[in-house]
DSSP file (Angstrom, degrees, kcal/mol; ACC not computed):
  #  RESIDUE AA STRUCTURE BP1 BP2  ACC     N-H-->O    O-->H-N    N-H-->O    O-->H-N    TCO  KAPPA ALPHA  PHI   PSI    X-CA   Y-CA   Z-CA
    1    1 A M              0   0    0      0, 0.0    44,-0.2     0, 0.0     2,-0.1   0.000 360.0 360.0 360.0 143.1  126.8  -60.6  -25.9
    2    2 A P        -     0   0    0      0, 0.0    42,-1.8     0, 0.0     2,-0.3  -0.319 360.0-122.8 -72.3 160.6  127.6  -61.9  -29.5
    3    3 A W  E     -AB  26  43A   0     23,-3.4    22,-3.0    40,-0.2    23,-1.0  -0.832  20.2-158.7-109.6 145.2  125.8  -61.0  -32.5
    4    4 A Y  E     -AB  24  42A   0     38,-3.0    38,-2.1    -2,-0.3     2,-0.4  -0.971  12.5-137.3-124.6 132.2  124.2  -63.6  -34.9
    5    5 A S  E     -AB  23  41A   0     18,-3.0    18,-1.7    -2,-0.4     2,-0.6  -0.788  24.6-122.7 -89.1 134.0  123.2  -63.1  -38.5
    6    6 A F  E     +A   22   0A   0     34,-3.3    16,-0.3    -2,-0.4     8,-0.0  -0.658  40.2 171.5 -74.9 118.9  119.8  -64.6  -39.5
    7    7 A T        +     0   0    0     14,-2.9    15,-0.1    -2,-0.6    -1,-0.1  -0.400   2.2 166.2-131.9  59.3  120.8  -67.0  -42.3
    8    8 A P        -     0   0    0      0, 0.0     3,-0.2     0, 0.0     6,-0.1  -0.199  50.9-110.3 -68.6 169.6  117.8  -69.1  -43.3
    9    9 A V  S    S-     0   0    0      1,-0.3     2,-0.3     4,-0.1     3,-0.1   0.897 102.8  -2.6 -65.0 -40.3  117.9  -71.1  -46.6
   10   10 A S     >  -     0   0    0      1,-0.1     4,-0.5     0, 0.0     3,-0.3  -0.979  67.7-125.9-147.5 148.4  115.2  -68.7  -47.9
   11   11 A I  T  4 S+     0   0    0     -2,-0.3     3,-0.5     1,-0.2    -1,-0.1   0.834 108.3  60.8 -61.5 -37.8  113.4  -65.9  -46.3
   12   12 A A  T  4 S+     0   0    0      1,-0.2    -1,-0.2    -3,-0.1    -3,-0.0   0.812 116.2  31.1 -64.8 -29.6  110.0  -67.4  -47.1
   13   13 A T  T  4 S+     0   0    0     -3,-0.3    -1,-0.2     2,-0.0    -2,-0.2   0.314  91.6 127.4-111.0   7.9  110.7  -70.5  -45.1
   14   14 A G     <  -     0   0    0     -4,-0.5     3,-0.1    -3,-0.5    -3,-0.1  -0.346  44.3-157.0 -66.0 145.9  112.9  -68.9  -42.5
   15   15 A D    >   -     0   0    0      3,-0.1     3,-1.7     1,-0.1     6,-0.2  -0.918   6.6-166.2-126.1 106.5  112.0  -69.4  -38.9
   16   16 A P  T 3  S+     0   0    0      0, 0.0    -1,-0.1     0, 0.0    -2,-0.0   0.716  88.7  61.5 -61.8 -20.0  113.4  -66.7  -36.5
   17   17 A S  T 3  S+     0   0    0     -3,-0.1    36,-0.1     1,-0.1    41,-0.0   0.513  84.1  90.2 -89.6  -0.3  112.7  -68.9  -33.5
   18   18 A D    X   -     0   0    0     -3,-1.7     3,-2.2     1,-0.1    -3,-0.1  -0.850  63.5-157.7 -96.0 110.3  115.0  -71.7  -34.7
   19   19 A P  G >  S+     0   0    0      0, 0.0     3,-1.3     0, 0.0    -1,-0.1   0.790  88.7  68.3 -60.9 -24.9  118.6  -71.2  -33.3
   20   20 A N  G 3  S+     0   0    0      1,-0.3    -2,-0.0    30,-0.1     0, 0.0   0.683  87.6  67.3 -71.9 -14.0  120.0  -73.3  -36.2
   21   21 A Q  G <  S+     0   0    0     -3,-2.2   -14,-2.9    -6,-0.2     2,-0.3   0.110  89.6  84.8 -95.3  27.2  119.1  -70.6  -38.7
   22   22 A Y  E <   -A    6   0A   0     -3,-1.3     2,-0.4   -16,-0.3   -16,-0.2  -0.858  62.9-151.7-118.9 154.6  121.7  -68.1  -37.2
   23   23 A T  E     -A    5   0A   0    -18,-1.7   -18,-3.0    -2,-0.3     2,-0.1  -0.996  24.8-120.5-127.5 125.8  125.4  -67.8  -37.9
   24   24 A L  E     +A    4   0A   0     25,-0.5   -20,-0.2    -2,-0.4    26,-0.0  -0.387  34.9 171.2 -59.8 130.2  127.7  -66.4  -35.1
   25   25 A I  E     -     0   0A   0    -22,-3.0     2,-0.3     1,-0.3     3,-0.3   0.490  39.9-115.7-122.9  -6.7  129.4  -63.2  -36.3
   26   26 A G  E     -A    3   0A   0    -23,-1.0   -23,-3.4     1,-0.2    -1,-0.3  -0.707  47.7 -41.3 110.3-160.4  131.1  -61.9  -33.2
   27   27 A S  S    S+     0   0    0     -2,-0.3    -1,-0.2   -25,-0.2    16,-0.0   0.597 108.3  78.4 -92.4 -10.1  130.9  -58.9  -30.9
   28   28 A I  S    S-     0   0    0     -3,-0.3   -25,-0.1   -25,-0.1    -3,-0.0  -0.846  84.9-118.2 -96.4 125.5  130.5  -56.2  -33.6
   29   29 A P        -     0   0    0      0, 0.0    -2,-0.1     0, 0.0    14,-0.0  -0.425  31.9-115.7 -62.6 141.2  127.0  -55.7  -35.0
   30   30 A P        -     0   0    0      0, 0.0     2,-0.6     0, 0.0    11,-0.1  -0.234  27.9-100.6 -75.6 161.9  126.8  -56.3  -38.8
   31   31 A S        -     0   0    0      9,-0.0    44,-0.0    44,-0.0     0, 0.0  -0.779  39.5-169.9 -80.7 119.6  125.8  -53.6  -41.3
   32   32 A C        -     0   0    0     -2,-0.6    44,-0.1    44,-0.1     8,-0.1  -0.964  16.4-132.5-116.3 117.0  122.2  -54.1  -42.2
   33   33 A P        -     0   0    0      0, 0.0     0, 0.0     0, 0.0     0, 0.0  -0.181  34.3 -82.6 -65.1 158.3  121.0  -52.1  -45.2
   34   34 A S  S    S+     0   0    0     43,-0.2     2,-0.1     2,-0.1    43,-0.1  -0.594  90.9  67.1 -95.1 162.1  117.8  -50.1  -45.2
   35   35 A P  S    S-     0   0    0      0, 0.0     2,-0.9     0, 0.0     3,-0.3   0.554  75.7-139.6 -82.7 157.4  114.8  -50.1  -45.5
   36   36 A N        +     0   0    0     32,-0.2    -2,-0.1     1,-0.2     3,-0.1  -0.753  56.8 116.9 -94.1 101.2  114.2  -52.2  -42.4
   37   37 A S        +     0   0    0     40,-2.0     2,-0.3    -2,-0.9    -1,-0.2   0.461  64.1  51.6-142.9 -10.3  111.5  -54.8  -42.8
   38   38 A N  E    S- C   0  77A   0     39,-3.6    39,-3.0    -3,-0.3     2,-0.2  -0.888  91.2 -86.2-127.8 164.4  113.1  -58.3  -42.3
   39   39 A L  E     + C   0  76A   0     -2,-0.3    37,-0.2    37,-0.2     3,-0.1  -0.511  45.2 165.1 -69.3 129.3  115.3  -59.8  -39.6
   40   40 A C  E     -     0   0A   0     35,-3.1   -34,-3.3     1,-0.4     2,-0.3   0.762  60.1 -21.7-108.4 -56.9  119.0  -59.2  -40.2
   41   41 A A  E     -BC   5  75A   0     34,-1.3    34,-3.0   -36,-0.3    -1,-0.4  -0.987  50.4-153.5-157.4 156.9  120.7  -60.0  -37.0
   42   42 A I  E     -BC   4  74A   0    -38,-2.1   -38,-3.0    -2,-0.3     2,-0.5  -0.903  17.1-131.9-130.7 161.0  120.2  -60.4  -33.1
   43   43 A Q  E     +B    3   0A   0     30,-1.8     2,-0.3    -2,-0.3   -40,-0.2  -0.979  44.5 147.2-114.1 117.9  122.3  -60.1  -30.1
   44   44 A A        -     0   0    0    -42,-1.8     9,-0.1    -2,-0.5     2,-0.1  -0.891  51.3 -83.2-145.9 165.5  122.0  -63.0  -27.7
   45   45 A S        -     0   0    0      7,-0.5     7,-2.4    -2,-0.3     2,-0.3  -0.414  54.2-113.9 -70.8 157.3  123.8  -65.2  -25.2
   46   46 A D  E     -D   51   0B   0      5,-0.2     2,-0.2    -2,-0.1    -1,-0.1  -0.700  28.4-176.9-102.1 147.6  125.8  -68.0  -26.8
   47   47 A N  E >  S-D   50   0B   0      3,-2.2     3,-1.0    -2,-0.3    -2,-0.0  -0.713  80.4 -40.9-140.6  88.5  125.3  -71.7  -26.6
   48   48 A L  T 3  S-     0   0    0      1,-0.2    -2,-0.0    -2,-0.2     0, 0.0   0.889 123.1 -42.6  62.8  38.4  128.0  -73.6  -28.4
   49   49 A G  T 3  S+     0   0    0      1,-0.3   -25,-0.5   -26,-0.0    -1,-0.2   0.377 123.0  98.0  87.1  -3.4  127.9  -71.1  -31.3
   50   50 A L  E <  S-D   47   0B   0     -3,-1.0    -3,-2.2   -27,-0.1    -1,-0.3  -0.887  77.7-105.9-114.2 149.1  124.1  -70.8  -31.5
   51   51 A P  E     -D   46   0B   0      0, 0.0     2,-0.9     0, 0.0    -5,-0.2  -0.397  22.2-127.5 -72.5 147.4  122.0  -68.0  -29.9
   52   52 A I        -     0   0    0     -7,-2.4     2,-1.2    -2,-0.1    -7,-0.5  -0.867  23.3-152.7 -90.4 104.5  119.9  -68.7  -26.8
   53   53 A L        -     0   0    0     -2,-0.9     2,-0.1   -36,-0.1    -9,-0.0  -0.667  16.0-170.2 -83.4  90.1  116.5  -67.5  -27.8
   54   54 A T     >  -     0   0    0     -2,-1.2     4,-2.4     1,-0.1     3,-0.2  -0.394  36.0-109.9 -75.6 153.1  114.8  -66.5  -24.6
   55   55 A L  H  > S+     0   0    0      1,-0.2     4,-2.5     2,-0.2     5,-0.3   0.922 119.4  52.8 -51.0 -49.7  111.1  -65.6  -24.4
   56   56 A P  H  > S+     0   0    0      0, 0.0     4,-1.9     0, 0.0    -1,-0.2   0.889 111.4  47.0 -59.3 -35.2  111.9  -61.9  -23.8
   57   57 A L  H  > S+     0   0    0     -3,-0.2     4,-2.1     2,-0.2    -2,-0.2   0.861 109.3  52.0 -76.4 -32.2  114.1  -61.8  -26.9
   58   58 A L  H  X S+     0   0    0     -4,-2.4     4,-2.6     2,-0.2    -1,-0.2   0.904 110.6  49.1 -64.6 -39.2  111.6  -63.6  -29.1
   59   59 A I  H  X S+     0   0    0     -4,-2.5     4,-2.3     1,-0.2    -2,-0.2   0.913 111.5  50.6 -68.5 -38.9  109.0  -61.0  -28.0
   60   60 A E  H  X S+     0   0    0     -4,-1.9     4,-2.3    -5,-0.3    -1,-0.2   0.891 109.4  50.1 -62.3 -39.3  111.5  -58.2  -28.9
   61   61 A M  H  X S+     0   0    0     -4,-2.1     4,-2.5     2,-0.2    -2,-0.2   0.951 111.7  48.2 -65.8 -48.2  112.1  -59.7  -32.2
   62   62 A A  H  X S+     0   0    0     -4,-2.6     4,-2.6     1,-0.2    -2,-0.2   0.872 112.4  48.9 -57.9 -39.3  108.4  -59.9  -32.9
   63   63 A N  H  X S+     0   0    0     -4,-2.3     4,-2.8     2,-0.2    -1,-0.2   0.906 109.9  50.9 -62.5 -46.5  107.9  -56.4  -31.8
   64   64 A A  H  X>S+     0   0    0     -4,-2.3     5,-1.7     2,-0.2     4,-0.5   0.898 114.2  44.4 -65.3 -42.3  110.7  -55.1  -33.9
   65   65 A L  H ><5S+     0   0    0     -4,-2.5     3,-0.6     3,-0.2    -2,-0.2   0.930 115.4  47.8 -63.2 -49.5  109.3  -56.9  -37.1
   66   66 A E  H 3<5S+     0   0    0     -4,-2.6    -2,-0.2     1,-0.2    -1,-0.2   0.885 121.3  34.2 -61.4 -44.1  105.8  -55.8  -36.4
   67   67 A N  H 3<5S-     0   0    0     -4,-2.8    -1,-0.2     2,-0.2    -2,-0.2   0.381 102.1-129.7 -94.6   5.0  106.7  -52.1  -35.8
   68   68 A V  T <<5 +     0   0    0     -3,-0.6     2,-0.4    -4,-0.5    -3,-0.2   0.884  66.6 128.6  43.4  49.7  109.4  -52.2  -38.4
   69   69 A T      < -     0   0    0     -5,-1.7    -2,-0.2    -6,-0.2    -1,-0.2  -0.997  56.4-129.9-137.8 125.7  111.8  -50.7  -35.8
   70   70 A E        -     0   0    0     -2,-0.4     2,-0.2    -3,-0.1     5,-0.2  -0.284  23.2-161.5 -68.7 159.6  115.2  -51.9  -34.7
   71   71 A T        -     0   0    0      3,-2.5    -1,-0.1    -2,-0.0     3,-0.0  -0.656  40.7 -88.2-129.7-174.4  116.1  -52.4  -31.0
   72   72 A S  S    S+     0   0    0     -2,-0.2     3,-0.1     1,-0.2    -2,-0.0   0.665 130.0  30.6 -78.3 -13.3  119.3  -52.7  -29.1
   73   73 A N  S    S+     0   0    0      1,-0.2   -30,-1.8   -31,-0.1     2,-0.4   0.445 115.0  63.0-118.6  -0.8  119.2  -56.5  -29.7
   74   74 A V  E     -C   42   0A   0    -32,-0.2    -3,-2.5   -14,-0.1     2,-0.4  -0.992  57.1-173.1-130.2 124.5  117.4  -56.8  -33.0
   75   75 A L  E     -C   41   0A   0    -34,-3.0   -35,-3.1    -2,-0.4   -34,-1.3  -0.917  11.3-156.0-115.3 145.4  118.6  -55.4  -36.4
   76   76 A L  E     -C   39   0A   0     -2,-0.4   -37,-0.2   -37,-0.2    -6,-0.1  -0.823   9.1-173.7-120.0 159.4  116.5  -55.4  -39.6
   77   77 A K  E      C   38   0A   0    -39,-3.0   -39,-3.6    -2,-0.3   -40,-2.0  -0.868 360.0 360.0-142.4 173.2  117.2  -55.3  -43.3
   78   78 A P              0   0    0      0, 0.0   -42,-0.1     0, 0.0   -39,-0.1   0.476 360.0 360.0 -63.3 360.0  115.2  -55.1  -46.6
């Protein structure tokens, strides 16, 4: 599955559940600096260059952010 970088106009108004706020970056996960507290990138199925945000992935993203812990499909950054 491809990786997508979370690229909102601003972190304050960013919406991780909006597929339009992601940029397709390819099959190699990006380098996300520490400390890990904000969404950096996700791994998801592709729909014309946008991620398919399934309910299990959205839950995984919420848990990663809440626990400040990366998962196999969710990377975090400062």
